[in-house]
N, C-alpha and C positions, 0 to 999 in steps of 0.2 A: 642943446638938450633935446629939442624936438627931433633933430636929425639923428642923434644917438639913439633915442627911443625908437625911431623909425627903423634904423638899422638893426637894433636888437629885435624889434618885432619881426623883421624879415627873417632873421636867423631863427627865431622861435618858430615861425611858420614853416620854414624849410625843415627844421628838425622834426616838427610834428608830422609833416608830410612824409618824411623819410621813415619815421616810426610806423606810420600807417602802412607804407609799402612793405616794410620788413614784417610787420604783423600779418599782412595778407599772404606773403610768401611762406612764412612759418605755418600759418593756418592751412595753406594749400598742401604743404608737405605732410601734414598730419591728418588730412582729410581721409576719411574711411572710404574704401572702394564702394562703388554702387552695388547694392545687394538685391538679390531676388530670393524669395522664399517659395519653395515648391513642397506641397503636401503630396507624399507618395507612399504607396504600399510598401511594407517592410520587405517583401519579396523582390523588390526592384533595386535594392541598395547597391549591389556590385556594379550593375550596368549603368545606373544613373550617376554614380560617383565618377565613373570614367567619362561619361558624356559631359558632366560638369567641368571636368578638367580640360577636355578638348574644347569646350565652348569658351572657357576662360582664356585659353591660349589664343583664340581668335579675337577675343574682346578684352585686352589688358585693362585692369582696373575694375573688372566686374567680378563680383563674388556670388556664387550660387550656394544657398543654404537649403538643407532638406529637413523636413519633419517626417521621419519614417515611423510608421506604426501600422497595426492591423487596420484594414480599410474601414471597418465598422466604427472606428473611433473618430473619424474625421468630421462627420456632420456636426457632432456636438462641439468640437473644437472651432469649426468655422462659424457656427451660430454664436458662440461666445466671444470670439476674438475679432471676426471680420478682418482677418489678416491673411496675406498670402497672394502670390502672383499666378502660379499654375497649380492645377490639381490633377494628379495621376493615381487614382485608386487602382486596386488590383482587379477590378471588375466594373463593367459599365453600369451595372445595377446601382452601385454607390454614387457614381457620377450623376446619374439621372435623379437621384435623391437631391443632390445639390442643385441641379437644374430646377427641380420643383420648388426649392426654397428661394430661388432667384439669386443664387450665389454665382452663377456662371454667366460670363459676359459673351463668350465666344466658343462654340463647339459645333463641329460638323461631323455627324456620325460616320460619314463616308470617308472623309479626308483626314480626320484627326485620330486615326488609330495607328500608333507607332509600331506595334508588333503584336504578337500573340503569345500568351502562355500556352504550353502544352502539358496536359496532365500525364503523370507517370506514377507507377507504383515504385516504392523503395522499401528495402528490407535491410537488416543488418548484414554486414559482410559475410559471405558464404550462404546467405539465404537459408538459415537453419530450419525454417518451417516449410521450405519448398513452395513458396507462394508463386503462382503462375498467372492467375487471372483475378479479376475483381470479385468473381464469385467466391473465391477462397476467403474473402473477408467475413463471410458468414459461417465459417467452419468453427465448430464448438471448441472453446478453449484458447482460441487465438487472441493475442493482445493487440488490439487495433487502436491506432491513434487517429482521432477525429479532431476537427476544429470547430469552434463556436461560430456559426454563420453570422451572428450579430457583431462579431469582432473581426473575423478574418475572411477574406474573399474565398479562400480555398474551402472553407466550411460549406459554402453554398454548393460547391461542386462535389463535395463528399456525398451529400444527400442526392444530388442529381444523378451522379454516376451509379451509386449503389442502389438507388431506387430503380433505375432503369434496368440494372442487372438482377433485380428481384431479391436482393439480400440486405436491404437497408435496415430492416427491423433486427435481423440477426447481427449485423455489424454494430448496431447501437448497443446491443447486449454485450458484445465483445469489447466495447470501447473502454479503455482504461485511462484516457485523458481527453480533455476538451481544451485544445490549445487556443490561446488568444492571438497568436500570430504564427505564421508558417514556419518561422525559424525554430519554434519550440518542437515542431514535429521532426525536423531534420536532426536536432540535437538528441531527441529521444531515441531515434533509430541509431544514431552514432553511439549512444551509451547503452544500447540494447535494452532499453526500458520498455520498448514495444516491439512487436514482430513484423508489423507492416503498416504502411500509411500511403496516402496519395498526396503528392505535392506537384508544384510546377517543375518542369524540366530544368528551369534556371536555378531553382533551389537545390535540386538533386546534384547539379553540377558542382556545388560548393562542398560536397561530402564524398568525392569520388573514391578515396582510399578506404573509407569505412562502411560503404554501403554496396548493395547491388541494385541495379535499375532494371525494372521490368516494364517494357512498353505496354500500354493498355490496348486491347483490341480496338480497331478503328471505330466500331459502332458505339463504344463507351468512352472514346477518347475526346476529352474536352479541348476545344481550340478557343481560348478565351481572349477576347478583344482587350487590348491595353490602350485606353483612351487618354488623351491629354487635352485639357481645357484651360482657357484663360478665366481667371476669377474676376468678378466685377469690382472688387475692392483693391485690385492691383494699383500700387502707387506709381509703378513704372510700366504702364501697359505696352509701350512700344518695345522696350527692352525685353519684356516678358514674351511678346510675340516673336521676337528674334530667337529667344531660347526655344520656344515651341517649334519654330520653323527648323531649327537645328536638330531637335529631337526627331522630327519627321523626315529629315534629309537622308540622303543615301549614306552619308558618313555616320549619322546617328543610327540608322537601321543596321549598318554593318557592325557597330558596337553591340547592339542588341543580339545580333546573330552569334557573335563571339561568346555570348553568355547563355546560349541555348534557348533563345526565344525563336519562335517561328515567324518568318516574314511572309513568304508565299505559302500559305497553309492549305490552299484548295477550298473546295466547297464545304459549307457547314449547313446543318439543318436549322430550323427555327429556334432550337434550344441550345445551339452552339456546339453540337457534337459533329465530329468528322463525318462528311457525307460523300467522300470520294473513294471509300475503301482503304484509306490510309496512303494513297499514292503520293500525295504532295509532301507528307511528313515522314515517309518511310526512311529517307536518307538521314533526316535529322535524328530520328530514333536510333538508327544504326550507329551514327557517330557518337551519340550519347552513351550507348551501351559499350561501345569500343573505348570511349574515354575512361570509363570506370575500370575497364580491364587494363588499359595501358598505364593508368596512374598507379596501379598496384604493382606492376611488373617492370622493374628497371631494365630488363632485357629487351623490351619492346620499344620500337622507334616511336618518337612523338613527331608527327608530321601531318601536313594536310591530307596525305594519302591514308593515314590511319585514323585520325580524329577530326578531319575536316576543319571547320572554323574554330574549334575548341582548343587549338594548339597552346595558346598562351596560358589558359587556365590549367591545363594538364601539366605543363612545365612548372607552373607555380606550385602545384600540389606535389609533384614529384620532388621538388627541391626542399619541401618541408620534411621534418623528421617524422618517422613512423610513430 
């Protein structure tokens, strides 16, 4: 009896051990991939989605999630949630607010700038109001799109650019919208709800077939630093640092460049305006204007010779229906 019980006990123990192993295997198969949460400005969506896909290809089993919104909304979110791994607002001003709150664990203002936004004027296709300069934003009767600086980074630059050009008060009187994120401005131009606005070049790139792009004169051209920082409440700081390093890598910067960000933008003054007469960004602006022309005309070639690094985006928009 004792020997039979011992044998049964052994079988029971073996069955229990086998069940534990099987449960462990099944649990491992169902385990969710490691995840990172990045808070990023809405204007960075297209480039960061591509960067996340490239990073995931190098790190199987890692998932990168984004919280995209107007940069002015992030501080309240971070204050309430204390969640997230990296922070990439659309302007350094918003990042420094987070630094002041003690939310940032790691940020080097010299090394941790992934790329630059470049400000440009956009109008509806055909430029019906013949907008040529930022001074035109003060012209009576013009419908101007502005953004709320408390919500969107581009709103800070609307005031900086138009005030420097001496037309801020007149432009405010012409404003027919106060956008909460930069995409609202691009959509309004696309729908011809406004006559002119100022956006990042990377935003303009998304609307090539429906808009005209007018480079801003160098003295009013904003070259806006795009910072990336590690948040102190990251649950996976080493993995987050790896993603940050990839964003700042040559491969990451090449992706940004393909989405009309500036990489080597030349000298800027203390306010972030172009200070080299536009020399470093002249080619970027030329390619962007050409991209809008080529995207509209199927007879024109799409190649690095015609649109520089913007080939894939022009091809994508050429393939969509008019």
